[in-house]
Phi, psi and omega in degrees: 000132181286136181292142176273143176240141180227155169269127181234144170264150180204155176084159183289337182262014170076029175293160177208159181191183181267135179227142185251131175256118183293316177271156179281110186254344182052059185283148179246156178304134178095346178293144181253136187227158168266126185230158169250112183237197183294339181263343184133200180272123183205186181260134177236157180239133184291129172264310180189171174289135181287137177250160181306325182289343181294332179297335178293324180279336183235061188285335188252016181254144176282156179270122180279181184238132172279122181268315183188165168289154182295132177256173178295324176298320178298320180294321177296316179297321178301315179297320179297318181292329177295316178295319179294323178296322178296319177295321178298316181296317180297317179293320179298319179297319178297320180290323177301316179292320180295320181274350180067039182273139179278064183239139169254108181280130183253323186192152171235140187220114175260128184288170184298332181287349179071009183246334184241146182214157176236140176244104183275132184206168169239143179259135175262005180175171179292135178199163179259112183269000184298318177299322178294311182297318181297314182297316181291322181298317180290315184295321183259356180064048185233156163269102189257128178248122174280126182247110179273107183280352181277341182061242181276060186299321184295319179292328178294318180296326181290340183252011180116186186277351175099348179283146182294338180265011181278143178271015185287176178089206187293116177077001184265350177058036174266083191258356186247006182304315185289348181250012172120355178199153180261113188294337184259334180248354174080005181277140178277172183297319181298319179293325177295321177298316179299320180297314182295323178294315179296323179295321178296317179296321179296318178296321180293321178295321178295321179294321179294318180300324180295336181276335188276000000 
């Protein structure tokens, strides 16, 4: 019997990929499953049945494995990991302030296996996050991966705050974005961070829509 493939979303930042079900499960959109993917064992949600053309949009991703439909035990574990993730985020914020790191923490996510976690953040400048990651990994007993959602954040800061109505960049005299405020549009650094995060999510949603 040929394995079925589905597109599933997973993770707090809306990642998605192809997952293979060895048994014929006849999955429907919105069903929640336990999967083994590139990040580890976690919960995924069915978007649609994978078609041959989807591989063109996701050429460099590995195909994950559908392990089972979500059980009541899985739901309990999910709730426990959410509470643990909140404690991780609160502790990480305290350490960021203690270490004086230019980081805006957005989210912490502990996977269903309870062994792997992601710390989603934006950087306001160059810094070494290893002391933060090491301390949290030891304290919480996790394999912790820092995920910088800003990408080329430094080049963006050099060109303004990133908003389309900003006068930053070449000839726009937006010279204060990197120091906490945008001199031409009046937006503060925190609002610029929120804008860049929202822009990333919008781009990801458009990419997902093209697949469906």
